[in-house]
MIDOSE-1310 file (N, C-alpha, C; in nm, 2 decimals, decimal comma, always signed):
residues 267
xxxx	+9,07/+4,96/-1,33/+9,09/+4,97/-1,47/+9,03/+4,85/-1,54; +9,00/+4,86/-1,67/+8,94/+4,75/-1,74/+9,05/+4,64/-1,75; +9,00/+4,51/-1,76/+9,09/+4,40/-1,77/+9,04/+4,30/-1,87; +9,04/+4,34/-2,00/+9,00/+4,25/-2,11/+9,10/+4,14/-2,13
xxxx	+9,05/+4,04/-2,20/+9,14/+3,93/-2,24/+9,08/+3,79/-2,22; +9,16/+3,69/-2,25/+9,11/+3,55/-2,24/+9,08/+3,51/-2,10; +9,14/+3,58/-2,00/+9,11/+3,54/-1,86/+8,99/+3,59/-1,80; +8,92/+3,69/-1,87/+8,80/+3,75/-1,82/+8,68/+3,73/-1,91
xxxx	+8,68/+3,63/-1,99/+8,57/+3,61/-2,08/+8,44/+3,58/-2,01; +8,44/+3,50/-1,90/+8,32/+3,45/-1,84/+8,24/+3,57/-1,77; +8,32/+3,65/-1,69/+8,25/+3,76/-1,62/+8,26/+3,89/-1,68; +8,36/+3,91/-1,77/+8,37/+4,04/-1,84/+8,48/+4,12/-1,78
xxxx	+8,55/+4,20/-1,87/+8,66/+4,28/-1,82/+8,64/+4,43/-1,82; +8,52/+4,48/-1,85/+8,49/+4,62/-1,85/+8,47/+4,68/-1,71; +8,49/+4,81/-1,69/+8,46/+4,87/-1,57/+8,31/+4,91/-1,56; +8,27/+4,96/-1,45/+8,13/+4,96/-1,41/+8,03/+5,03/-1,50
xxxx	+7,92/+4,97/-1,53/+7,81/+5,03/-1,60/+7,69/+4,94/-1,59; +7,58/+4,99/-1,53/+7,46/+4,91/-1,51/+7,35/+4,99/-1,58; +7,27/+4,92/-1,66/+7,16/+4,98/-1,73/+7,03/+4,94/-1,65; +6,95/+5,04/-1,63/+6,82/+5,01/-1,56/+6,71/+5,07/-1,65
xxxx	+6,61/+4,98/-1,68/+6,50/+5,02/-1,76/+6,37/+5,01/-1,67; +6,28/+5,11/-1,68/+6,15/+5,11/-1,61/+6,05/+5,17/-1,70; +5,98/+5,10/-1,77/+5,89/+5,16/-1,87/+5,97/+5,23/-1,98; +5,94/+5,35/-2,00/+6,01/+5,43/-2,10/+6,14/+5,50/-2,04
xxxx	+6,16/+5,48/-1,91/+6,27/+5,54/-1,85/+6,40/+5,46/-1,86; +6,51/+5,52/-1,90/+6,64/+5,46/-1,91/+6,73/+5,53/-1,82; +6,79/+5,45/-1,72/+6,89/+5,51/-1,63/+7,01/+5,43/-1,64; +7,13/+5,50/-1,65/+7,26/+5,43/-1,66/+7,34/+5,47/-1,54
xxxx	+7,38/+5,36/-1,46/+7,46/+5,39/-1,34/+7,61/+5,37/-1,37; +7,68/+5,48/-1,37/+7,82/+5,48/-1,40/+7,85/+5,46/-1,55; +7,97/+5,52/-1,59/+8,01/+5,52/-1,73/+8,15/+5,47/-1,74; +8,18/+5,35/-1,68/+8,30/+5,29/-1,70/+8,31/+5,24/-1,85
xxxx	+8,41/+5,16/-1,88/+8,43/+5,12/-2,02/+8,31/+5,03/-2,07; +8,23/+4,98/-1,97/+8,11/+4,91/-2,01/+8,00/+4,99/-2,08; +8,01/+5,12/-2,08/+7,91/+5,21/-2,14/+7,93/+5,21/-2,29; +8,05/+5,17/-2,34/+8,07/+5,17/-2,49/+7,99/+5,06/-2,55
xxxx	+8,00/+4,94/-2,51/+7,91/+4,84/-2,57/+7,76/+4,86/-2,54; +7,73/+4,93/-2,43/+7,59/+4,96/-2,41/+7,54/+5,06/-2,51; +7,63/+5,16/-2,55/+7,59/+5,26/-2,65/+7,56/+5,19/-2,78; +7,65/+5,09/-2,82/+7,63/+5,02/-2,94/+7,50/+4,94/-2,94
xxxx	+7,46/+4,88/-2,83/+7,34/+4,81/-2,81/+7,22/+4,90/-2,82; +7,23/+5,02/-2,76/+7,11/+5,11/-2,77/+7,09/+5,16/-2,91; +7,20/+5,19/-2,98/+7,18/+5,23/-3,12/+7,11/+5,13/-3,20; +7,15/+5,00/-3,18/+7,08/+4,89/-3,26/+6,93/+4,88/-3,21
xxxx	+6,91/+4,88/-3,09/+6,77/+4,86/-3,04/+6,68/+4,98/-3,08; +6,73/+5,10/-3,08/+6,64/+5,21/-3,11/+6,62/+5,23/-3,26; +6,70/+5,18/-3,34/+6,68/+5,18/-3,49/+6,65/+5,32/-3,54; +6,73/+5,41/-3,50/+6,72/+5,55/-3,55/+6,63/+5,64/-3,46
xxxx	+6,56/+5,59/-3,37/+6,47/+5,67/-3,29/+6,56/+5,74/-3,18; +6,51/+5,86/-3,13/+6,59/+5,93/-3,03/+6,61/+5,85/-2,91; +6,73/+5,87/-2,85/+6,76/+5,80/-2,72/+6,76/+5,91/-2,61; +6,69/+5,88/-2,51/+6,68/+5,97/-2,39/+6,72/+5,89/-2,27
xxxx	+6,81/+5,94/-2,18/+6,85/+5,86/-2,07/+6,91/+5,96/-1,96; +6,91/+5,91/-1,84/+6,97/+5,97/-1,73/+7,10/+5,89/-1,69; +7,21/+5,95/-1,69/+7,34/+5,89/-1,65/+7,38/+5,94/-1,51; +7,38/+5,84/-1,42/+7,42/+5,87/-1,28/+7,56/+5,83/-1,26
xxxx	+7,65/+5,92/-1,23/+7,79/+5,89/-1,20/+7,80/+5,89/-1,04; +7,85/+5,78/-0,99/+7,86/+5,77/-0,84/+7,97/+5,87/-0,79; +8,08/+5,89/-0,87/+8,19/+5,98/-0,84/+8,27/+5,99/-0,97; +8,38/+6,07/-0,96/+8,46/+6,09/-1,08/+8,60/+6,03/-1,07
xxxx	+8,61/+5,92/-1,01/+8,73/+5,84/-1,03/+8,73/+5,78/-1,17; +8,85/+5,77/-1,23/+8,85/+5,74/-1,38/+8,77/+5,62/-1,42; +8,77/+5,51/-1,34/+8,70/+5,39/-1,38/+8,55/+5,40/-1,39; +8,50/+5,52/-1,34/+8,35/+5,53/-1,34/+8,30/+5,63/-1,45
xxxx	+8,39/+5,70/-1,52/+8,35/+5,79/-1,62/+8,43/+5,77/-1,75; +8,54/+5,69/-1,75/+8,63/+5,69/-1,86/+8,57/+5,64/-1,99; +8,45/+5,57/-1,98/+8,39/+5,53/-2,11/+8,29/+5,63/-2,17; +8,26/+5,74/-2,09/+8,16/+5,83/-2,14/+8,20/+5,89/-2,27
xxxx	+8,32/+5,94/-2,30/+8,35/+5,99/-2,43/+8,33/+5,90/-2,55; +8,32/+5,77/-2,52/+8,31/+5,66/-2,62/+8,17/+5,61/-2,63; +8,08/+5,68/-2,57/+7,93/+5,64/-2,57/+7,87/+5,70/-2,70; +7,85/+5,61/-2,80/+7,82/+5,66/-2,93/+7,69/+5,75/-2,93
xxxx	+7,59/+5,72/-2,86/+7,47/+5,81/-2,86/+7,50/+5,96/-2,83; +7,61/+5,99/-2,76/+7,64/+6,13/-2,73/+7,67/+6,21/-2,86; +7,70/+6,14/-2,97/+7,75/+6,20/-3,09/+7,63/+6,22/-3,19; +7,51/+6,20/-3,15/+7,39/+6,21/-3,23/+7,31/+6,33/-3,18
xxxx	+7,28/+6,43/-3,26/+7,21/+6,55/-3,21/+7,07/+6,53/-3,17; +7,01/+6,42/-3,21/+6,87/+6,40/-3,17/+6,85/+6,34/-3,03; +6,96/+6,29/-2,97/+6,95/+6,23/-2,84/+6,96/+6,33/-2,73; +6,90/+6,30/-2,61/+6,90/+6,38/-2,50/+6,94/+6,31/-2,37
xxxx	+7,03/+6,37/-2,29/+7,08/+6,31/-2,17/+7,08/+6,41/-2,05; +7,05/+6,35/-1,94/+7,08/+6,42/-1,81/+7,20/+6,34/-1,75; +7,31/+6,41/-1,72/+7,42/+6,35/-1,67/+7,44/+6,41/-1,53; +7,43/+6,32/-1,42/+7,42/+6,37/-1,29/+7,52/+6,30/-1,20
xxxx	+7,56/+6,37/-1,09/+7,65/+6,31/-0,99/+7,68/+6,41/-0,88; +7,75/+6,37/-0,78/+7,78/+6,46/-0,66/+7,88/+6,57/-0,70; +7,89/+6,67/-0,61/+8,00/+6,77/-0,62/+8,14/+6,70/-0,61; +8,24/+6,76/-0,67/+8,37/+6,70/-0,66/+8,47/+6,81/-0,66
xxxx	+8,57/+6,80/-0,56/+8,68/+6,90/-0,55/+8,63/+7,04/-0,53; +8,51/+7,06/-0,46/+8,45/+7,19/-0,44/+8,38/+7,24/-0,56; +8,37/+7,17/-0,67/+8,30/+7,22/-0,79/+8,16/+7,15/-0,80; +8,07/+7,21/-0,87/+7,95/+7,15/-0,91/+7,98/+7,03/-1,00
xxxx	+7,89/+6,94/-1,02/+7,92/+6,82/-1,09/+7,96/+6,85/-1,24; +7,88/+6,93/-1,31/+7,91/+6,96/-1,45/+8,04/+7,02/-1,47; +8,08/+7,11/-1,38/+8,22/+7,17/-1,40/+8,33/+7,07/-1,38; +8,31/+6,99/-1,28/+8,41/+6,88/-1,25/+8,43/+6,79/-1,36
xxxx	+8,31/+6,74/-1,42/+8,32/+6,65/-1,53/+8,38/+6,72/-1,66; +8,34/+6,84/-1,68/+8,40/+6,92/-1,79/+8,55/+6,93/-1,79; +8,60/+6,95/-1,66/+8,75/+6,95/-1,65/+8,81/+6,82/-1,69; +8,75/+6,71/-1,66/+8,80/+6,58/-1,70/+8,79/+6,55/-1,84
xxxx	+8,70/+6,61/-1,92/+8,68/+6,58/-2,06/+8,71/+6,70/-2,14; +8,84/+6,74/-2,15/+8,88/+6,85/-2,23/+9,02/+6,83/-2,27; +9,07/+6,90/-2,37/+9,22/+6,88/-2,40/+9,30/+6,94/-2,29; +9,41/+6,88/-2,26/+9,48/+6,77/-2,33/+9,44/+6,63/-2,29
xxxx	+9,34/+6,61/-2,21/+9,30/+6,48/-2,16/+9,21/+6,41/-2,26; +9,13/+6,48/-2,33/+9,05/+6,42/-2,44/+9,03/+6,53/-2,54; +9,04/+6,49/-2,67/+9,04/+6,59/-2,78/+8,91/+6,67/-2,80; +8,79/+6,61/-2,76/+8,66/+6,67/-2,78/+8,61/+6,72/-2,65
xxxx	+8,60/+6,85/-2,63/+8,54/+6,90/-2,51/+8,39/+6,86/-2,50; +8,34/+6,83/-2,38/+8,21/+6,78/-2,36/+8,10/+6,88/-2,41; +8,14/+7,01/-2,40/+8,04/+7,12/-2,44/+8,01/+7,11/-2,59; +8,09/+7,05/-2,68/+8,07/+7,06/-2,82/+8,01/+6,92/-2,87
xxxx	+7,99/+6,83/-2,78/+7,92/+6,70/-2,83/+7,79/+6,73/-2,89; +7,75/+6,67/-3,00/+7,62/+6,70/-3,07/+7,49/+6,68/-2,99; +7,49/+6,57/-2,90/+7,37/+6,55/-2,83/+7,34/+6,66/-2,73; +7,21/+6,67/-2,69/+7,17/+6,77/-2,59/+7,19/+6,71/-2,45
xxxx	+7,28/+6,77/-2,37/+7,31/+6,73/-2,24/+7,28/+6,83/-2,14; +7,23/+6,79/-2,03/+7,20/+6,88/-1,91/+7,27/+6,81/-1,79; +7,35/+6,89/-1,71/+7,42/+6,84/-1,60/+7,34/+6,88/-1,47; +7,35/+6,79/-1,38/+7,28/+6,80/-1,25/+7,37/+6,76/-1,14
xxxx	+7,38/+6,84/-1,03/+7,46/+6,81/-0,91/+7,36/+6,74/-0,81; +7,40/+6,62/-0,77/+7,31/+6,54/-0,68/+7,35/+6,57/-0,53; +7,26/+6,59/-0,45/+7,28/+6,60/-0,30/+7,22/+6,47/-0,25; +7,23/+6,45/-0,12/+7,16/+6,33/-0,06/+7,01/+6,33/-0,06
xxxx	+6,95/+6,44/-0,11/+6,80/+6,44/-0,11/+6,74/+6,36/-0,22; +6,63/+6,29/-0,20/+6,56/+6,21/-0,30/+6,52/+6,29/-0,42; +6,51/+6,23/-0,53/+6,47/+6,30/-0,66/+6,40/+6,19/-0,75; +6,34/+6,23/-0,85/+6,27/+6,14/-0,94/+6,33/+6,15/-1,09
xxxx	+6,33/+6,04/-1,15/+6,35/+6,03/-1,30/+6,22/+5,97/-1,35; +6,14/+6,05/-1,41/+6,01/+6,00/-1,46/+5,93/+5,94/-1,34; +5,89/+5,81/-1,35/+5,81/+5,75/-1,25/+5,90/+5,68/-1,14; +6,03/+5,69/-1,16/+6,13/+5,62/-1,07/+6,18/+5,72/-0,96
xxxx	+6,15/+5,68/-0,84/+6,20/+5,76/-0,72/+6,34/+5,71/-0,68; +6,43/+5,80/-0,66/+6,57/+5,76/-0,63/+6,61/+5,83/-0,50; +6,67/+5,75/-0,41/+6,71/+5,80/-0,28/+6,86/+5,78/-0,28; +6,94/+5,88/-0,28/+7,09/+5,87/-0,28/+7,14/+5,84/-0,14
xxxx	+7,26/+5,79/-0,13/+7,33/+5,76/+0,00/+7,48/+5,79/-0,02; +7,53/+5,87/+0,07/+7,68/+5,89/+0,07/+7,75/+5,77/+0,12; +7,85/+5,73/+0,05/+7,93/+5,60/+0,08/+8,06/+5,63/+0,14; +8,13/+5,53/+0,19/+8,26/+5,54/+0,25/+8,37/+5,51/+0,15
xxxx	+8,42/+5,62/+0,08/+8,52/+5,60/-0,03/+8,60/+5,72/-0,03; +8,73/+5,71/-0,05/+8,82/+5,83/-0,06/+8,77/+5,93/-0,16; +8,75/+6,05/-0,12/+8,69/+6,15/-0,21/+8,54/+6,15/-0,22; +8,48/+6,05/-0,16/+8,33/+6,04/-0,16/+8,28/+5,97/-0,28
xxxx	+8,16/+5,92/-0,27/+8,08/+5,85/-0,37/+7,94/+5,84/-0,33; +7,85/+5,82/-0,43/+7,71/+5,80/-0,40/+7,66/+5,67/-0,44; +7,57/+5,61/-0,35/+7,49/+5,50/-0,39/+7,35/+5,54/-0,42; +7,27/+5,45/-0,48/+7,14/+5,48/-0,52/+7,04/+5,37/-0,48
xxxx	+6,92/+5,41/-0,43/+6,81/+5,32/-0,42/+6,70/+5,36/-0,51; +6,66/+5,27/-0,60/+6,56/+5,29/-0,70/+6,43/+5,23/-0,66; +6,32/+5,31/-0,65/+6,19/+5,26/-0,62/+6,11/+5,27/-0,75; +6,06/+5,16/-0,80/+5,99/+5,15/-0,92/+5,83/+5,15/-0,90
xxxx	+5,76/+5,18/-1,00/+5,61/+5,19/-0,99/+5,55/+5,06/-0,95; +5,61/+4,94/-0,98/+5,56/+4,81/-0,94/+5,59/+4,77/-0,80; +5,64/+4,87/-0,72/+5,67/+4,85/-0,58/+5,80/+4,77/-0,56; +5,87/+4,74/-0,66/+6,00/+4,68/-0,65/+6,11/+4,78/-0,62
xxxx	+6,22/+4,74/-0,57/+6,33/+4,84/-0,55/+6,47/+4,77/-0,56; +6,56/+4,84/-0,61/+6,70/+4,79/-0,63/+6,80/+4,89/-0,57; +6,90/+4,84/-0,50/+7,00/+4,93/-0,44/+7,13/+4,90/-0,52; +7,20/+5,01/-0,56/+7,32/+5,01/-0,64/+7,43/+5,08/-0,55
xxxx	+7,53/+5,00/-0,51/+7,63/+5,06/-0,42/+7,77/+5,02/-0,48; +7,84/+5,11/-0,53/+7,97/+5,09/-0,58/+8,07/+5,17/-0,49; +8,20/+5,12/-0,48/+8,30/+5,19/-0,42/+8,26/+5,23/-0,27; +8,25/+5,12/-0,19/+8,20/+5,14/-0,05/+8,28/+5,05/+0,04
xxxx	+8,33/+5,10/+0,15/+8,41/+5,03/+0,24/+8,34/+5,02/+0,38; +8,35/+4,91/+0,45/+8,30/+4,90/+0,59/+8,35/+5,02/+0,67; +8,27/+5,07/+0,76/+8,31/+5,18/+0,85/+8,25/+5,15/+0,98; +8,20/+5,26/+1,04/+8,15/+5,25/+1,18/+8,01/+5,18/+1,19
xxxx	+7,98/+5,13/+1,31/+7,85/+5,07/+1,33/+7,73/+5,16/+1,30; +7,75/+5,29/+1,33/+7,65/+5,39/+1,30/+7,62/+5,40/+1,15; +7,73/+5,40/+1,07/+7,72/+5,41/+0,92/+7,66/+5,28/+0,87; +7,70/+5,17/+0,92/+7,64/+5,04/+0,88/+7,49/+5,04/+0,91
xxxx	+7,45/+5,09/+1,02/+7,31/+5,10/+1,06/+7,23/+5,19/+0,96; +7,29/+5,30/+0,92/+7,23/+5,39/+0,82/+7,21/+5,32/+0,69; +7,31/+5,25/+0,65/+7,30/+5,18/+0,52/+7,19/+5,07/+0,53; +7,19/+5,00/+0,64/+7,08/+4,89/+0,65/+6,94/+4,96/+0,65
xxxx	+6,93/+5,07/+0,72/+6,79/+5,13/+0,72/+6,76/+5,18/+0,58; +6,86/+5,23/+0,51/+6,83/+5,29/+0,38/+6,79/+5,18/+0,28; +6,86/+5,06/+0,28/+6,83/+4,96/+0,19/+6,73/+4,85/+0,24; +6,67/+4,88/+0,35/+6,58/+4,78/+0,41/+6,47/+4,74/+0,32
xxxx	+6,46/+4,60/+0,30/+6,35/+4,55/+0,22/+6,36/+4,56/+0,07; +6,48/+4,60/+0,02/+6,49/+4,60/-0,13/+6,49/+4,46/-0,18; +6,47/+4,45/-0,31/+6,46/+4,32/-0,38/+6,60/+4,27/-0,42; +6,69/+4,36/-0,46/+6,82/+4,32/-0,50/+6,92/+4,43/-0,45
xxxx	+7,03/+4,38/-0,40/+7,15/+4,47/-0,37/+7,26/+4,44/-0,46; +7,30/+4,54/-0,54/+7,42/+4,53/-0,63/+7,53/+4,61/-0,55; +7,63/+4,54/-0,52/+7,73/+4,60/-0,42/+7,87/+4,56/-0,46; +7,96/+4,66/-0,45/+8,11/+4,64/-0,45/+8,15/+4,52/-0,37
xxxx	+8,22/+4,43/-0,43/+8,28/+4,31/-0,35/+8,42/+4,29/-0,41; +8,51/+4,39/-0,41/+8,63/+4,38/-0,48/+8,73/+4,28/-0,41; +8,71/+4,26/-0,28/+8,81/+4,18/-0,21/+8,76/+4,06/-0,14; +8,85/+3,96/-0,11/+8,82/+3,85/-0,02/+8,85/+3,91/+0,12
xxxx	+8,80/+3,84/+0,23/+8,84/+3,89/+0,36/+8,99/+3,90/+0,38; +9,06/+3,80/+0,32/+9,21/+3,80/+0,34/+9,27/+3,92/+0,27; +9,23/+3,94/+0,14/+9,30/+4,05/+0,06/+9,26/+4,19/+0,12; +9,14/+4,20/+0,18/+9,09/+4,33/+0,23/+9,19/+4,37/+0,34
xxxx	+9,24/+4,28/+0,42/+9,33/+4,32/+0,53/+9,45/+4,39/+0,48; +9,49/+4,37/+0,36/+9,61/+4,44/+0,30/+9,57/+4,57/+0,23; +9,44/+4,60/+0,22/+9,39/+4,71/+0,15/+9,29/+4,80/+0,22; +9,29/+4,79/+0,35/+9,20/+4,87/+0,43/+9,23/+5,02/+0,40
xxxx	+9,12/+5,10/+0,38/+9,13/+5,24/+0,35/+9,13/+5,27/+0,21; +9,13/+5,17/+0,12/+9,12/+5,19/-0,02/+8,98/+5,21/-0,08; +8,88/+5,19/+0,01/+8,75/+5,23/-0,03/+8,66/+5,12/-0,09; +8,70/+5,00/-0,07/+8,62/+4,89/-0,13/+8,59/+4,78/-0,02
xxxx	+8,51/+4,69/-0,06/+8,45/+4,59/+0,04/+8,50/+4,45/+0,02; +8,52/+4,37/+0,13/+8,53/+4,23/+0,12/+8,39/+4,17/+0,09; +8,38/+4,06/+0,03/+8,24/+4,01/+0,00/+8,16/+3,98/+0,12; +8,21/+3,97/+0,24/+8,13/+3,94/+0,36/+8,05/+4,06/+0,39
xxxx	+8,09/+4,18/+0,35/+8,02/+4,31/+0,40/+7,88/+4,32/+0,33; +7,87/+4,31/+0,19/+7,74/+4,32/+0,13/+7,65/+4,20/+0,18; +7,70/+4,09/+0,20/+7,62/+3,98/+0,25/+7,56/+4,01/+0,39; +7,64/+4,07/+0,48/+7,60/+4,11/+0,61/+7,49/+4,22/+0,60
xxxx	+7,52/+4,32/+0,51/+7,42/+4,42/+0,50/+7,28/+4,37/+0,45; +7,29/+4,28/+0,35/+7,17/+4,22/+0,29/+7,09/+4,14/+0,40; +7,16/+4,06/+0,47/+7,10/+3,98/+0,58/+7,03/+4,07/+0,68; +7,10/+4,18/+0,72/+7,04/+4,27/+0,82/+6,92/+4,35/+0,76
xxxx	+6,92/+4,37/+0,63/+6,82/+4,45/+0,57/+6,71/+4,37/+0,51; +6,72/+4,24/+0,52/+6,61/+4,15/+0,46/+6,60/+4,15/+0,31; +6,72/+4,16/+0,25/+6,73/+4,16/+0,10/+6,75/+4,02/+0,05; +6,67/+3,96/-0,03/+6,69/+3,82/-0,07/+6,80/+3,79/-0,17
xxxx	+6,85/+3,89/-0,24/+6,95/+3,86/-0,35/+7,05/+3,97/-0,35; +7,18/+3,92/-0,36/+7,29/+4,01/-0,37/+7,37/+3,98/-0,50; +7,41/+4,08/-0,57/+7,49/+4,07/-0,69/+7,62/+4,14/-0,67; +7,73/+4,07/-0,67/+7,86/+4,14/-0,65/+7,91/+4,19/-0,78
xxxx	+7,98/+4,31/-0,77/+8,04/+4,37/-0,89/+8,16/+4,45/-0,85; +8,22/+4,53/-0,94/+8,34/+4,61/-0,92/+8,45/+4,52/-0,88; +8,49/+4,42/-0,97/+8,59/+4,32/-0,93/+8,73/+4,38/-0,94; +8,82/+4,32/-0,87/+8,96/+4,36/-0,88/+9,02/+4,33/-1,02
xxxx	+9,08/+4,42/-1,08/+9,14/+4,39/-1,22/+9,24/+4,28/-1,22; +9,30/+4,24/-1,11/+9,39/+4,13/-1,10/+9,32/+4,00/-1,10; +9,19/+3,99/-1,08/+9,12/+3,87/-1,06/+9,06/+3,82/-1,20; +9,11/+3,70/-1,24/+9,05/+3,65/-1,36/+8,93/+3,56/-1,33
xxxx	+8,88/+3,50/-1,44/+8,75/+3,42/-1,42/+8,77/+3,31/-1,31; +8,88/+3,25/-1,31/+8,91/+3,14/-1,21/+8,90/+3,20/-1,07; +8,97/+3,31/-1,05/+8,97/+3,38/-0,92/+8,82/+3,42/-0,88; +8,75/+3,47/-0,97/+8,61/+3,52/-0,94/+8,52/+3,40/-0,91
xxxx	+8,54/+3,29/-0,98/+8,46/+3,17/-0,95/+8,49/+3,12/-0,81; +8,62/+3,12/-0,77/+8,66/+3,09/-0,64/+8,59/+3,18/-0,53; +8,59/+3,31/-0,57/+8,53/+3,40/-0,47/+8,38/+3,37/-0,46; +8,31/+3,34/-0,57/+8,17/+3,30/-0,56/+8,15/+3,18/-0,47
xxxx	+8,23/+3,08/-0,49/+8,22/+2,96/-0,40/+8,25/+3,00/-0,25; +8,35/+3,08/-0,23/+8,38/+3,12/-0,09/+8,27/+3,20/-0,03; +8,21/+3,29/-0,11/+8,10/+3,37/-0,05/+7,98/+3,29/-0,02; +7,95/+3,20/-0,11/+7,83/+3,11/-0,08/+7,85/+3,02/+0,04
xxxx	+7,98/+2,97/+0,05/+8,01/+2,88/+0,17/+8,01/+2,96/+0,30; +8,06/+3,09/+0,29/+8,06/+3,17/+0,41/+7,91/+3,20/+0,45; +7,83/+3,24/+0,35/+7,69/+3,27/+0,39/+7,62/+3,15/+0,45; +7,64/+3,03/+0,40/+7,58/+2,91/+0,46/+7,63/+2,89/+0,60
xxxx	+7,76/+2,91/+0,62/+7,82/+2,89/+0,76/+7,76/+2,99/+0,85; +7,73/+3,11/+0,81/+7,67/+3,21/+0,89/+7,52/+3,20/+0,90; +7,46/+3,10/+0,83/+7,31/+3,09/+0,83/+7,24/+3,20/+0,76; +7,31/+3,26/+0,66/+7,25/+3,36/+0,58/+7,19/+3,30/+0,45
xxxx	+7,06/+3,30/+0,44/+6,99/+3,24/+0,33/+6,96/+3,35/+0,22; +7,06/+3,38/+0,14/+7,05/+3,48/+0,04/+7,10/+3,43/-0,09; +7,04/+3,46/-0,20/+7,10/+3,42/-0,33/+7,21/+3,52/-0,36; +7,33/+3,46/-0,39/+7,45/+3,54/-0,41/+7,51/+3,51/-0,54
xxxx	+7,52/+3,61/-0,63/+7,58/+3,59/-0,76/+7,68/+3,69/-0,79; +7,77/+3,67/-0,88/+7,86/+3,77/-0,94/+7,81/+3,82/-1,07; +7,82/+3,95/-1,09/+7,77/+4,01/-1,21/+7,85/+3,96/-1,33; +7,78/+3,94/-1,44/+7,84/+3,90/-1,57/+7,79/+4,00/-1,67
xxxx	+7,88/+4,04/-1,76/+7,84/+4,14/-1,86/+7,73/+4,08/-1,95; +7,63/+4,16/-1,97/+7,52/+4,11/-2,06/+7,40/+4,05/-1,98; +7,42/+4,02/-1,85/+7,31/+3,96/-1,77/+7,20/+4,06/-1,75; +7,07/+4,01/-1,77/+6,96/+4,09/-1,74/+6,88/+4,02/-1,63
xxx	+6,83/+4,11/-1,54/+6,74/+4,07/-1,43/+6,61/+4,14/-1,44; +6,50/+4,07/-1,43/+6,37/+4,13/-1,44/+6,30/+4,12/-1,31; +6,24/+4,24/-1,27/+6,17/+4,24/-1,14/+6,02/+4,27/-1,17
């Protein structure tokens, strides 16, 4: 859940939403509460011009789509969106999302929103958004979730992994092979190693896991996100120090940062 307030000013209190821009292509990873300020930013930036974007939802747990009804560009008829994600509860993605965005859960059914939307069900097969090639990966999370690897025309690549828990060595090997040689890994790091022991099976990672994945895959930079709502800025600063100290102790030479709302990274 979102955790706004004076204790989360430094890192931010919204739930997951990452904007990716590649030329004219706009891709939005997840639609947590962070998509509301993104929508306001897009309206300002576009200055009345049409907004076109692909919204990739990793799964349909509340914290990953709860901001979508408050994404202002959806309420403008000149805008176009592809909203995509995996099957859920035996339904295609569009049907599952429509069930979540209708009365009595939300007053405006998704089908009557003014913008032009097309729904797409994502399988593990690669696909393209404009010039960006995207390779999905099934993650270890209750009910399932998808991660994404983005290959850009400039030969850079980014891996986005939310809601993922350590599992078998075979699964870890698959993840490492999938993300091998990427420039940045954005990964769930909700727990410390100690807190993870009390929450095994909940579908999230201790910070040691993405660092290990990145080291094995030759990725030079890791950005942690999907923080525990109970962790304020002080807790997160402590986690960053712990993670960097752990990496040094393991001989892992990787840049390790925590995501902050509004941060931009250029590749």
